[in-house]
Phi, psi and omega in degrees: 000146181297144179261151178285338180254138184277353183285142180282139177267176178297323178294324178299317179295322178298317179296319179299312180295321180295316179298318178294324181292320177298315177297325178299324186289327183246345184291337179297334178288336183286318192254015174233039183292334182298325180292314178292327179300315180295318181295316180290325179295319179289328184283320187254350176054045176259169180292165180297323182294316181292315182296325182296336181295334184296303182290326178293321181294325180297313180290324179298314179296322176302317183289315182290338176291341178302324178293319178296315179298318178295330181285320183270350184301314179299335183275323187247338180086162186292329183296306184292321180296317181291320178299316179297323176299320178296321179295314181293319179298313180297320178295321178295320178291322181295316180289340180293333183290343182259006182292143179244355180218150183299332179294331179295324180294333176301324182274308187288308182274316184290314186264304185295308180296322178295320179297316179296318179296324179295318177297320178295321182294310181293329177293322178295315179297317181294321180297318179293317181295322180287331186276320186256134180251346178230153179052037185295328179296319178294322180294320175302318180295318179296317179299315179293325179298313180294320181297330182291346174296331175295321179292329178287324184281323188301314186306304180293328180292316179298317179296321178294317179295321179295316181291330184270314187243005188068174185290337177291314176297326177300316180296322179296315179296315181296324179300319177291321180296317184291343177295341178295342177301323182298318182288314184295321183289354181296339180271358180292156175297149176278200181296131180254116181273122177253147177295139181287130182274117179226151182256119181286136177296323180298320178293319179293328177296319179296328180277352179083016184272332186253312183212174178220157180286146178286150191302337182274006176095353177263159180260149182300121183290338179295325179295331183269002176095357180260167179271157180301141177084005178243166180259005182282126181226162175240134183299135180291329184295342182276351183249138177227157177246120179282134180293154179284173180299315181291331176289324176289326182242064186295339181296339180292344178263003181269115183295333179290330173295317179295322177295321180294322176297316178297320178299316178295325179295315180295319181293317181292332174298312178292318180294326177297324177295314182295308184293326182285336188231006180297317180296314180296326179297315181294323180288322180296322182267009177055038179282322179200176179269188185295322178289325175296323177294322178296325179293333176299320178291326177293315177296320177299319179294320178297318178295319177299317181299312180295321180295317180296318178294317180296320178299317179296321178293316184295313184285342179268310185275320183265357175056045178275139177300121184296329179291320177297320178293322176300315180298317183295309186290324178293319179296319179296318179297320178293318179295321180295330181292342178296346181292344179289354173287348182239170175287131187245119171286164185300316179300321179292324179294322175296319177298323179296314183294335174294312179294316180297320179297317177296326177288317180294342178294345179290341179258110176091358177270235178270334185290310184300306178296329178296314180294316182290327178295324179280330178283322188252342183086170185291316184293330182261009188299308184299318181291322179294322176295319179298314178297319179300312184291326180299312185285316182294336179298336179299319178298316179293325182296315187267348184300300182295317177297321177298317178296321178295320178295318179295322179294321178299328182277317188258345184057031179212147178263004182296312181293314177301319181288330173295319177298322178296318180298315180297318181295318181290322177295319179296326180297329176282320186296320186288349180266002183299320182290348182259007186303319188262010181275338179233129180248155179302139178059028178293143181292143181272065180239158181296324183293324180292329179286000000 
């Protein structure tokens, strides 16, 4: 329930740390697909296009699960949804260690593990939103900043586990680690009961929307439930009209919401190409070894963490329009990706992943929930995030496989990375017309949208 005081309590801080810790446990699997891609390619000896589907499917399932989580969240609450996500995620990783064919990983790792991570992700966002009533954009940034330490830790740890226990042993260890989500999520808020929004016929009558008084000063008896010529009436206060689905979820009629979804889809398409094939690119061009490639993902994660925190600070303290900041960081990331048209030495590649990480922080950090919270309002927040993640996941799903197919044909990563740059630049360009539709600290009301 909302507090009269805007100051955070000790329990609020505990929920924030818990939400960040849960995201830390599974987010490392999202942004280190290149390491698993190399391990699966060597184990199953499949083409680049086929192997890329494993890691892409996992992130895609995570995203589309956001809609499921947003739909069931009002009924079960963030605590139960996140706990269930931890159980499913751990089960998917555990069954992955026994797979004997690459198609099995599509189900165990791609679908089951992705579904569990998706429930955990939407549960973390909902827990933070329900707990904090002020400076929520900054809190989203802090939560994402802490969670990114998982992305920094995972690359070298995954590579070490693969080298020590093979990829099967890696899945066994990860399955045990992810069970901690169940314990940590126990401090999340439970089900939050909101008053049902209904429109009174009597109120609509007063506004002139439903009926009007007859010129002789009497009211139409048909409206009151009686037949003409009788004095039998039914009280108006006893009747209500339930709003339609689109009236409850008015953001679905906002074209700027659709543009933002398209922008996220294009950006994730390009980011999926980079994250899915960066490790293979460095090994193919003899830029560094496998551990050096893993460190690129760690540097990228560190940059993402700083970027997410900085985005939250900027839009909260400096009152910067979050859409303008989204356009800027996505455009910079796309322009920087053009360097793959040339030969890249290792120091320049490290500099690139820093820029790319700060750009990638616009998806899932403080910017995305901030924009969606203002577009959809507090009551529709989980559902708007779910719809957003379902559609944008398509870009992530096809990005790495398309790049793998192009590589199989051309034996070069130049064309796939050029396609990634164009996609990321386009994601920034299409949001230009929406710059002035959302203002900093705009009220989350239907009228403002």
